[in-house]
C-alpha positions in Angstrom: -15.6 -38.7 1.7 -14.0 -39.9 4.9 -14.6 -38.4 8.3 -11.3 -39.8 9.4 -9.4 -37.2 7.5 -9.4 -34.8 10.4 -8.7 -37.3 13.1 -5.0 -36.6 13.2 -5.6 -32.9 13.7 -7.0 -33.4 17.2 -10.6 -32.4 16.6 -11.9 -34.9 19.0 -11.0 -37.2 21.8 -8.8 -39.9 20.3 -8.9 -42.9 22.7 -8.9 -40.4 25.5 -7.9 -37.1 24.2 -4.2 -37.0 23.6 -4.2 -39.3 20.7 -1.9 -42.0 22.1 -2.6 -45.6 21.0 -4.2 -47.7 23.8 -2.2 -50.7 24.9 -4.3 -52.1 27.8 -6.6 -55.1 27.3 -9.5 -53.0 28.4 -8.7 -50.4 25.7 -8.4 -53.2 23.1 -11.8 -54.6 24.1 -13.4 -51.2 23.9 -11.9 -50.7 20.5 -13.3 -54.0 19.3 -16.7 -52.9 20.7 -16.5 -49.6 18.7 -15.6 -51.5 15.6 -18.7 -53.7 16.0 -20.8 -50.6 16.4 -19.3 -49.2 13.2 -20.3 -52.3 11.2 -23.8 -52.3 12.7 -24.2 -48.6 11.9 -23.1 -49.2 8.3 -25.6 -52.0 7.9 -28.4 -49.8 9.4 -27.6 -47.1 6.9 -27.8 -49.6 4.0 -31.1 -50.8 5.4 -32.4 -47.2 5.5 -31.5 -46.7 1.9 -33.2 -49.9 0.9 -36.3 -49.0 2.9 -36.7 -45.5 1.6 -36.1 -46.7 -2.0 -38.8 -49.3 -1.5 -41.1 -46.6 -0.2 -40.7 -44.6 -3.4 -41.3 -47.7 -5.6 -44.4 -48.8 -3.7 -46.0 -45.3 -3.7 -45.1 -44.1 -7.1 -45.1 -47.3 -9.2 -47.4 -49.6 -7.3 -49.6 -46.9 -5.9 -49.5 -48.7 -2.6 -47.7 -46.5 -0.1 -45.9 -48.1 2.9 -47.5 -46.1 5.6 -45.0 -47.3 8.2 -41.8 -46.6 6.2 -41.1 -43.1 7.7 -41.6 -44.4 11.2 -39.3 -47.3 10.7 -36.7 -45.1 9.0 -36.7 -42.7 11.9 -36.1 -45.6 14.3 -33.2 -46.9 12.2 -31.8 -43.4 12.0 -31.8 -42.8 15.7 -29.9 -46.1 16.3 -27.5 -45.5 13.5 -26.8 -42.0 14.7 -26.1 -43.1 18.3 -23.9 -45.9 17.2 -22.1 -43.5 14.9 -21.5 -41.2 17.8 -19.9 -44.0 19.7 -17.6 -44.8 16.9 -16.8 -41.1 16.5 -15.9 -40.8 20.2 -13.6 -43.8 20.1 -11.9 -42.4 16.9 -11.6 -38.9 18.2 -13.9 -37.3 15.7 -16.3 -35.4 17.9 -15.8 -31.7 17.2 -14.3 -29.5 19.8 -12.2 -26.4 20.2 -8.8 -27.3 21.6 -6.8 -24.1 21.0 -6.5 -23.5 24.8 -5.1 -27.0 25.5 -2.5 -26.5 22.7 -1.3 -23.3 24.3 -0.6 -24.9 27.6 2.4 -27.0 28.8 2.1 -30.7 29.3 0.8 -30.5 32.8 -1.8 -28.0 31.8 -3.0 -30.2 28.9 -3.1 -33.1 31.3 -5.3 -31.2 33.6 -7.8 -30.0 30.9 -7.9 -33.4 29.2 -8.6 -35.2 32.4 -11.2 -32.6 33.4 -12.9 -33.1 30.0 -13.1 -36.8 30.4 -14.5 -36.5 33.8 -17.2 -34.2 32.5 -18.1 -36.6 29.7 -18.4 -39.5 32.1 -20.5 -37.4 34.5 -22.9 -36.3 31.7 -23.1 -39.5 29.6 -23.7 -42.0 32.4 -26.5 -40.1 34.1 -28.2 -39.3 30.8 -28.0 -43.0 29.9 -29.7 -43.8 33.2 -32.5 -41.2 32.7 -32.9 -42.3 29.1 -33.5 -45.8 30.5 -36.1 -44.5 32.9 -37.8 -42.7 30.0 -37.8 -45.8 27.9 -39.2 -47.9 30.7 -42.0 -45.3 31.2 -42.9 -45.7 27.5 -43.2 -49.5 27.5 -47.0 -49.3 27.7 -47.4 -47.0 24.7 -47.6 -47.9 21.0 -46.5 -45.9 17.9 -49.2 -45.1 15.4 -47.9 -47.0 12.3 -45.7 -49.8 13.5 -47.6 -50.3 16.8 -44.4 -50.9 18.8 -43.3 -49.2 21.9 -41.5 -45.8 21.7 -39.0 -47.4 24.1 -37.2 -48.9 21.1 -36.3 -45.3 20.0 -35.2 -44.2 23.4 -33.2 -47.4 23.9 -30.8 -46.1 21.2 -29.8 -43.2 23.5 -29.5 -45.7 26.4 -27.0 -47.8 24.5 -25.2 -45.0 22.8 -24.7 -42.8 25.9 -23.8 -45.8 28.1 -21.1 -46.9 25.6 -19.7 -43.4 25.4 -19.6 -43.3 29.2 -17.8 -46.6 29.1 -15.3 -45.5 26.5 -14.7 -42.2 28.4 -14.1 -44.0 31.6 -11.6 -46.4 30.0 -9.8 -43.4 28.5 -9.8 -41.7 31.9 -8.2 -44.7 33.5 -5.5 -44.7 30.7 -5.0 -41.0 31.3 -4.6 -41.4 35.0 -1.9 -44.0 34.4 -0.2 -41.9 31.8 -0.3 -38.4 33.3 1.3 -37.3 36.6 -0.9 -37.5 39.7 -0.8 -33.7 40.2 -3.0 -32.7 37.2 -5.3 -35.7 37.9 -5.9 -34.7 41.5 -6.4 -31.1 40.4 -9.0 -32.1 37.8 -11.0 -34.2 40.2 -10.7 -31.5 42.9 -11.9 -28.8 40.5 -14.9 -31.0 39.5 -15.7 -31.6 43.2 -15.6 -27.9 44.1 -17.8 -27.0 41.1 -20.4 -29.7 42.0 -20.5 -28.7 45.7 -20.8 -25.0 44.8 -23.7 -25.7 42.4 -25.5 -27.8 44.9 -25.2 -25.2 47.7 -26.4 -22.5 45.3 -29.3 -24.5 43.9 -32.0 -22.5 45.7 -30.4 -19.2 44.7 -30.8 -20.0 41.0 -34.6 -20.0 41.3 -34.6 -16.3 42.0 -32.5 -15.4 39.0 -35.3 -16.1 36.4 -34.1 -15.8 32.8 -30.6 -14.9 33.9 -30.2 -18.6 34.3 -30.1 -18.8 30.5 -27.0 -16.7 30.5 -25.4 -18.6 33.4 -25.9 -22.1 32.1 -26.1 -21.8 28.3 -23.6 -19.0 27.7 -21.6 -19.3 30.8 -21.3 -23.0 31.6 -21.6 -24.0 28.0 -19.0 -21.5 26.9 -16.5 -22.6 29.5 -16.9 -26.2 28.5 -16.3 -25.3 24.9 -13.2 -23.2 25.8 -11.6 -26.0 27.8 -12.0 -28.5 25.0 -15.1 -30.6 25.8 -16.6 -31.8 22.5 -19.4 -29.5 21.4 -22.3 -32.0 21.7 -21.4 -32.7 25.3 -21.0 -29.0 26.1 -24.6 -28.5 25.0 -25.8 -31.6 26.9 -24.0 -30.4 30.1 -25.5 -26.9 29.8 -29.0 -28.3 29.3 -28.8 -30.9 32.1 -27.4 -28.3 34.5 -30.2 -25.9 33.7 -32.9 -28.6 34.2 -31.3 -29.7 37.4 -30.5 -26.4 39.1 -32.8 -23.8 37.5 -35.9 -25.6 36.2 -36.3 -28.3 38.8 -37.8 -30.5 36.1 -37.4 -34.3 35.8 -34.0 -35.0 34.2 -35.8 -37.4 31.9 -36.7 -34.3 29.8 -33.1 -34.1 28.6 -32.8 -37.5 26.8 -36.4 -37.1 25.7 -35.6 -33.8 24.0 -32.4 -35.3 22.6 -34.4 -38.1 21.0 -36.9 -35.6 19.6 -34.0 -33.6 18.1 -32.8 -36.6 16.1 -36.1 -38.0 15.1 -37.3 -35.2 12.8 -38.5 -36.6 9.5 -36.5 -34.1 7.5 -33.2 -35.3 9.0 -33.6 -38.7 7.4 -32.1 -37.4 4.2 -28.8 -36.2 5.8 -26.9 -39.5 5.9 -28.2 -40.4 2.5 -26.8 -37.3 0.9 -23.5 -37.9 2.7 -23.5 -41.3 1.0 -24.4 -39.7 -2.3 -21.5 -37.3 -2.0 -19.2 -40.2 -1.3 -20.5 -42.1 -4.4 -19.7 -39.1 -6.6 -16.1 -39.3 -5.4 -15.8 -43.1 -5.5 -17.3 -43.3 -9.0 -14.9 -40.7 -10.4 -17.9 -38.6 -11.6 -17.0 -35.8 -9.2 -13.7 -35.5 -11.0 -15.5 -35.2 -14.3 -17.6 -32.4 -13.0 -14.7 -30.6 -11.5 -12.7 -30.8 -14.7 -15.6 -29.2 -16.6 -16.0 -26.5 -14.0 -12.3 -25.7 -14.2 -12.5 -25.6 -18.0 -15.4 -23.2 -17.9 -14.3 -20.8 -15.2 -10.8 -21.9 -14.3 -9.3 -18.9 -16.1 -11.2 -16.5 -13.9 -9.8 -15.5 -10.5 -11.8 -17.1 -7.8 -13.7 -19.1 -10.4 -14.2 -22.2 -8.2 -15.5 -20.1 -5.4 -18.2 -18.9 -7.8 -18.9 -22.6 -8.7 -19.3 -23.4 -5.0 -21.9 -20.7 -4.5 -23.7 -21.8 -7.7 -23.6 -25.5 -6.7 -25.1 -24.7 -3.3 -27.9 -22.8 -5.1 -28.6 -25.9 -7.2 -28.9 -28.4 -4.4 -30.3 -26.2 -1.7 -33.7 -26.9 -0.3 -34.0 -30.3 -1.8 -32.8 -32.4 1.2 -34.3 -30.4 4.0 -30.9 -30.6 5.8 -28.0 -28.1 5.5 -25.7 -31.0 6.4 -26.9 -32.9 3.4 -26.5 -29.9 1.1 -22.9 -29.4 2.2 -22.2 -33.2 2.0 -23.3 -33.2 -1.6 -21.0 -30.4 -2.6 -17.8 -30.3 -0.4 -16.3 -33.6 -1.6 -16.6 -32.4 -5.2 -15.1 -29.0 -5.1 -12.9 -28.9 -2.0 -9.9 -31.0 -3.3 -9.6 -28.9 -6.5 -9.9 -25.6 -4.5 -7.1 -26.8 -2.3 -5.0 -27.5 -5.4 -5.6 -23.9 -6.5 -4.1 -22.8 -3.2 -7.2 -22.0 -1.2 -6.9 -22.3 2.6 -9.1 -24.8 4.4 -10.5 -22.0 6.6 -11.5 -19.9 3.5 -13.1 -22.9 1.8 -15.2 -23.9 4.8 -16.1 -20.3 5.5 -17.4 -19.9 2.0 -19.2 -23.2 2.1 -21.0 -22.3 5.4 -21.9 -18.8 4.1 -23.2 -20.2 0.9 -25.3 -22.6 2.8 -26.7 -19.7 4.9 -27.3 -17.8 1.6 -29.4 -20.5 0.1 -32.0 -20.8 2.9 -34.7 -18.9 0.8 -34.1 -20.8 -2.5 -37.3 -22.8 -3.3 -38.3 -25.5 -2.7 -37.0 -24.5 0.7 -38.5 -26.6 3.5 -38.0 -23.9 6.0 -40.0 -21.5 3.8 -42.8 -24.2 3.6 -42.8 -24.6 7.4 -42.8 -20.8 7.9 -45.8 -20.4 5.6 -47.6 -23.3 7.3 -47.1 -22.0 10.8 -47.7 -18.3 10.1 -50.3 -18.4 7.3 -48.0 -16.5 4.9 -48.5 -17.5 1.2 -45.9 -20.2 0.4 -46.1 -19.2 -3.3 -45.3 -15.6 -2.4 -42.4 -16.8 -0.3 -41.0 -18.9 -3.1 -41.3 -16.1 -5.6 -39.5 -13.6 -3.3 -37.0 -16.1 -2.0 -35.1 -16.3 -5.2 -34.4 -12.6 -5.3 -33.1 -12.5 -1.7 -30.8 -15.5 -2.2 -29.4 -14.1 -5.5 -28.6 -10.8 -3.8 -26.7 -12.6 -1.1 -25.0 -14.8 -3.7 -23.8 -11.8 -5.6 -22.3 -10.3 -2.4 -20.5 -13.6 -1.7 -19.1 -13.7 -5.2 -17.8 -10.1 -4.9 -16.0 -11.0 -1.7 -14.7 -14.2 -3.3 -13.3 -12.2 -6.1 -11.6 -9.8 -3.6 -10.2 -12.7 -1.6 -8.9 -14.4 -4.8 -7.0 -11.3 -5.8 -5.4 -10.8 -2.4 -4.4 -14.5 -2.1 -2.6 -14.6 -5.4 -4.9 -17.2 -6.9 -3.3 -18.3 -10.2 -5.9 -19.1 -12.8 -5.4 -21.9 -15.3 -5.3 -21.2 -19.0 -8.6 -20.8 -20.8 -9.7 -24.1 -22.1 -10.7 -24.5 -25.8 -14.3 -25.0 -26.7 -13.3 -28.5 -28.1 -12.0 -29.4 -24.6 -15.1 -28.0 -23.0 -17.4 -30.0 -25.3 -15.4 -33.2 -24.7 -15.6 -32.8 -20.9 -19.3 -31.9 -21.1 -20.1 -35.3 -22.6 -18.9 -37.1 -19.5 -19.8 -34.4 -17.0 -23.4 -33.4 -18.1 -24.9 -36.6 -16.6 -23.6 -35.5 -13.2 -24.7 -31.9 -13.7 -28.2 -33.3 -14.4 -28.3 -34.8 -11.0 -29.5 -31.6 -9.1 -32.2 -31.1 -11.6 -33.2 -34.7 -11.4 -33.5 -34.5 -7.6 -35.4 -31.3 -7.7 -37.7 -32.6 -10.4 -38.4 -35.8 -8.4 -39.6 -33.7 -5.5 -41.6 -31.2 -7.6 -43.4 -34.0 -9.5 -44.2 -36.0 -6.3 -42.1 -39.0 -7.3 -40.2 -38.8 -4.0 -40.4 -36.7 -0.8 -37.5 -34.5 0.3 -36.7 -37.3 2.7 -36.5 -40.0 0.1 -35.1 -38.2 -2.9 -31.5 -38.9 -2.1 -32.2 -42.6 -2.8 -33.0 -41.6 -6.4 -29.7 -39.8 -6.6 -27.9 -42.9 -5.2 -29.6 -45.2 -7.7 -28.9 -42.8 -10.5 -25.1 -42.6 -9.7 -24.9 -46.3 -9.2 -26.5 -47.1 -12.6 -24.6 -44.4 -14.4 -21.3 -45.6 -13.1 -22.0 -49.2 -14.0 -23.1 -48.2 -17.5 -20.4 -45.6 -18.3 -17.4 -46.7 -16.2 -18.4 -50.4 -16.2 -17.0 -50.8 -12.7 -17.6 -49.8 -9.1 -15.4 -50.2 -6.0 -17.8 -51.9 -3.6 -15.3 -52.2 -0.8 -14.9 -48.4 -0.9 -18.6 -48.0 -0.9 -19.0 -50.0 2.3 -16.2 -48.0 3.9 -18.1 -44.9 2.9 -21.2 -46.3 4.5 -19.3 -46.7 7.8 -17.8 -43.2 7.5 -21.3 -41.7 6.7 -22.7 -43.5 9.7 -19.9 -42.0 11.9 -20.3 -38.6 10.5 -24.1 -38.8 11.0 -23.4 -39.6 14.7 -21.1 -36.5 15.0 -23.7 -34.2 13.5 -26.8 -35.7 15.1 -25.6 -35.8 18.6 -25.0 -32.1 18.3 -28.5 -31.6 17.0 -29.9 -33.7 19.8 -28.1 -31.8 22.6 -29.0 -28.5 21.0 -32.7 -29.5 21.0 -32.3 -30.2 24.8 -31.0 -26.7 25.2 -33.9 -25.3 23.3 -36.3 -26.7 25.9 -34.8 -24.2 28.4 -35.8 -21.3 26.2 -39.4 -22.6 25.9 -40.1 -23.4 29.6 -38.4 -20.2 30.8 -41.0 -18.0 29.1 -38.3 -16.3 27.1 -40.5 -16.3 24.0 -43.3 -14.3 25.7 -40.8 -11.9 27.2 -39.3 -11.5 23.7 -42.7 -10.6 22.2 -43.5 -8.0 24.9 -40.1 -6.4 24.5 -40.4 -6.2 20.7 -43.5 -4.0 20.9 -41.7 -1.4 23.1 -38.6 -1.1 21.1 -37.4 2.4 20.0 -37.1 3.2 16.4 -40.4 1.7 15.2 -40.1 -0.7 12.3 -36.4 0.0 11.8 -35.6 -0.9 15.4 -37.9 -3.9 15.3 -36.2 -5.3 12.1 -32.7 -4.8 13.5 -33.5 -6.5 16.8 -35.4 -9.2 14.9 -32.3 -10.0 12.9 -30.2 -10.4 16.0 -32.9 -12.4 17.8 -33.4 -14.8 14.9 -29.7 -15.2 14.5 -29.5 -16.3 18.2 -32.6 -18.6 17.7 -31.0 -20.1 14.5 -27.8 -20.8 16.4 -29.6 -22.5 19.3 -32.8 -23.9 17.9 -32.2 -24.1 14.2 -34.8 -23.0 11.7 -37.8 -25.2 11.9 -38.1 -25.4 15.8 -37.5 -21.6 16.0 -40.2 -20.8 13.4 -42.7 -23.1 15.1 -42.0 -21.6 18.6 -41.5 -17.9 17.8 -43.2 -17.3 14.4 -46.7 -17.1 15.8 -45.4 -14.6 18.4 -43.4 -12.2 16.3 -45.2 -12.2 13.0 -48.2 -10.4 14.4 -45.9 -7.8 16.0 -44.4 -7.3 12.5 -47.9 -6.7 11.2 -48.5 -4.1 13.8 -45.5 -2.2 12.5 -46.9 -2.3 9.0 -44.3 -4.7 7.7 -45.1 -7.2 4.9 -45.4 -10.7 6.2 -43.5 -12.1 3.2 -40.7 -9.6 3.7 -40.5 -10.3 7.4 -40.5 -14.1 6.8 -37.6 -13.8 4.5 -35.6 -11.7 7.0 -36.4 -14.3 9.7 -35.3 -17.3 7.6 -32.1 -15.6 6.4 -31.2 -14.4 9.9 -31.7 -17.9 11.3 -29.6 -19.3 8.5 -26.8 -16.9 9.4 -27.1 -17.9 13.1 -27.0 -21.5 12.2 -23.4 -21.1 10.9 -22.1 -18.5 13.4 -19.6 -19.8 15.9 -19.3 -20.6 18.7 -22.8 -22.0 19.1 -24.1 -22.4 15.6 -24.6 -26.1 14.9 -24.1 -25.6 11.2 -20.6 -24.2 11.7 -19.4 -27.4 13.4 -21.3 -29.5 10.8 -19.5 -27.8 8.0 -16.1 -28.4 9.8 -17.0 -32.1 10.3 -18.0 -32.6 6.7 -14.9 -30.9 5.4 -12.6 -32.6 8.0 -11.2 -29.2 9.2 -10.7 -28.1 12.8 -13.1 -25.5 13.9 -10.3 -23.3 15.2 -8.8 -23.2 11.6 -12.1 -21.8 10.3 -13.0 -19.4 13.2 -11.0 -16.4 11.8 -11.8 -16.8 8.1 -15.6 -17.4 8.4 -16.4 -14.0 9.9 -15.8 -12.0 6.7 -18.2 -14.3 4.8 -20.8 -14.2 7.5 -20.3 -10.4 7.7 -21.2 -10.1 4.0 -24.3 -12.2 4.6 -25.3 -9.9 7.5 -24.8 -6.8 5.5 -27.0 -8.3 2.7 -29.7 -9.2 5.2 -29.7 -5.7 6.7 -30.0 -4.1 3.2 -32.8 -6.4 2.3 -34.5 -5.8 5.6 -34.3 -2.0 5.7 -34.4 -1.3 2.0 -38.2 -1.7 1.4 -39.0 0.0 4.7 -36.8 3.0 3.9 -38.1 3.2 0.3 -41.7 3.2 1.6 -40.8 5.9 4.2 -39.4 8.3 1.6 -42.3 7.6 -0.8 -40.5 5.5 -3.3 -42.8 2.5 -2.8 
């Protein structure tokens, strides 16, 4: 899987934004710098795979766990992600919505693109400086396992953000030389007016309370997204402006929260599953599995859509990362679905909705976290989670069938059983992989963080035994691509975590709990509002942070309404999963686009029908038991 596939579509800032090849010596030097960062990122990813594999071996075989392995892996991951984000910026792969710029004439595009670059320089350079201050403040501290300074982790943000600021400044200079002076002066003038106005109004913001959340997160963040600033930088701009003008907190809090957003232990598996997906394609085993799937259900309209939903159910919950789940599936099924005439927007929409559907399938890490935080029985959550997910999967399959009939999807001829058996011989080893991964976690051989390394080793050995060859050059290229894609995804997660701090310090969570108890409609109103609230929380905070912050507040309120804790937990998890993939703020939506190499604007229209089906299913699951109990059926 290559993240470069979508570069030509203008999904990021390509050596500036417009996509013209740089010709200046400065641009060539910056390009060489980005290339070096790409190689270092690939080497770091290889080191992470080796480290986590060693951790599994030492713990399970030698019974001598490496207590420092997770801490070192997190350190490597942060550096690899920040270097990957640098490479992605230079290659134009950071996700953005550029539909407005495409609608404008040349002068209008020049104005917006120049303004975007100014904003990126103005956010990246100060954040690099404040990350440096935060790193310097941590020099005297020591981490528990490695006993090194946490400044090593924060230094990754210093280097990454500084390099992005440097690349953006170089692109801005190129743009100034390329575009007419009119748009350039207008862009700088607009930026100056906005900054002066914000500074003059800084005292007024203090009197607005939680309305600042709307002004900065929805207002400022939404405007930045609309004009074409890459999504991660939109989030960072909104968070920084909120801290500066509404919270009056030290700006070091923004890079600190960004570092925390990337350092979660569960995220370690994401780049490894991206590599695993690449290896399935490189080895040719993905083709074997696709051929078997086509032979089994190719004669059914929308058959591959059913396969996508089923495949997501197989791998979900193992990695602890939705990005990892999608990265393991999309490279396998997407090419064949395209051959069958499916549009990219439909494919990505179904992929995202399937990922949202699978949140409650055990062993779901978000369910485990929910049980741990709220005291709800994890076993009960696992038992009920299957039924909720299967109900949503059924609705997705119904919609897929309807879409296939409308699109004129032409099924293939039914394959003979002899053909199916022949294909199964070479494909079954690949189909065993999800069960192997799940079994390794259940049996305690590997953690959810480490388990992707078992899959990588399995595919590597299987390829060398069956195919007796492996394209090592392509594997290294896939490592660089995985490192870059990790950067694209993780810098969005980092900036979103900085935004989440605003919700916490504003007291929004306490206000939310008070409002919930006064809602009209009793349990019905509380459930409907809870679905909407958790959708928003899932969009901004993601599942685990949202559960940790708001679970202890809202679950007692649900108990006061007489609602089952298991029932409410499933509703919360499913709603957060839906919010995670709902544009324009859902991080998972942009992650799905990045993994599939599709512009967000191409998916925006198609995804709503799939998310709408998920929402309908959640409402039915939410209100069904309450309504049944109300009329005496339960």
